C-alpha positions in Angstrom: 195.6 4.3 3.6 193.1 1.8 2.3 194.2 2.4 -1.3 197.8 1.7 -0.4 196.9 -1.7 1.1 194.8 -2.5 -2.0 197.8 -1.9 -4.4 200.2 -3.7 -2.1 197.8 -6.7 -2.0 197.4 -6.6 -5.8 201.2 -6.6 -6.2 201.6 -9.5 -3.8 198.9 -11.4 -5.7 200.5 -10.8 -9.1 203.9 -12.0 -7.7 202.3 -15.2 -6.3 200.7 -15.9 -9.6 203.9 -15.2 -11.5 205.7 -17.8 -9.3 203.1 -20.4 -10.3 203.1 -19.7 -14.0 205.4 -21.5 -16.4 204.6 -19.4 -19.5 207.4 -16.7 -19.8 205.2 -14.0 -21.3 202.5 -14.4 -18.8 205.0 -14.4 -15.9 206.7 -11.3 -17.3 203.3 -9.5 -17.6 202.4 -10.4 -14.0 205.7 -9.2 -12.7 205.2 -5.9 -14.6 201.8 -5.5 -13.0 203.3 -6.2 -9.6 205.9 -3.6 -10.1 203.3 -1.0 -11.3 201.1 -1.7 -8.3 204.1 -1.3 -5.9 205.0 2.0 -7.6 201.4 3.2 -7.2 201.5 2.3 -3.5 204.8 4.1 -3.0 203.4 7.2 -4.8 200.4 7.2 -2.6 202.6 6.9 0.5 204.5 9.9 -0.7 201.3 11.9 -0.9 200.1 11.5 -4.5 196.5 12.6 -4.9 196.0 11.2 -8.4 197.0 7.8 -9.7 197.5 7.4 -13.4 198.2 4.3 -15.4 202.0 4.1 -15.7 201.8 4.3 -19.5 200.0 7.7 -19.2 202.4 9.1 -16.6 205.3 11.4 -17.9 208.4 9.4 -18.3 211.2 10.1 -15.8 214.5 8.6 -15.0 213.8 7.1 -11.6 216.7 5.3 -10.0 214.3 3.2 -8.0 213.0 1.4 -11.1 
């Protein structure tokens, strides 16, 4: 459960920083990081036992993304 909170907190932090940034590429990178952290938290809630970096995970068509 602690890991889920960590990733949710990191996602929220990245979203806050993105709102404060005027540079489009930096803002986009932060929003991507937030989305990745949210996805990791969701996966952990669903019972994932291993967390991989999103670029290393097999690509799937996921309607939630």
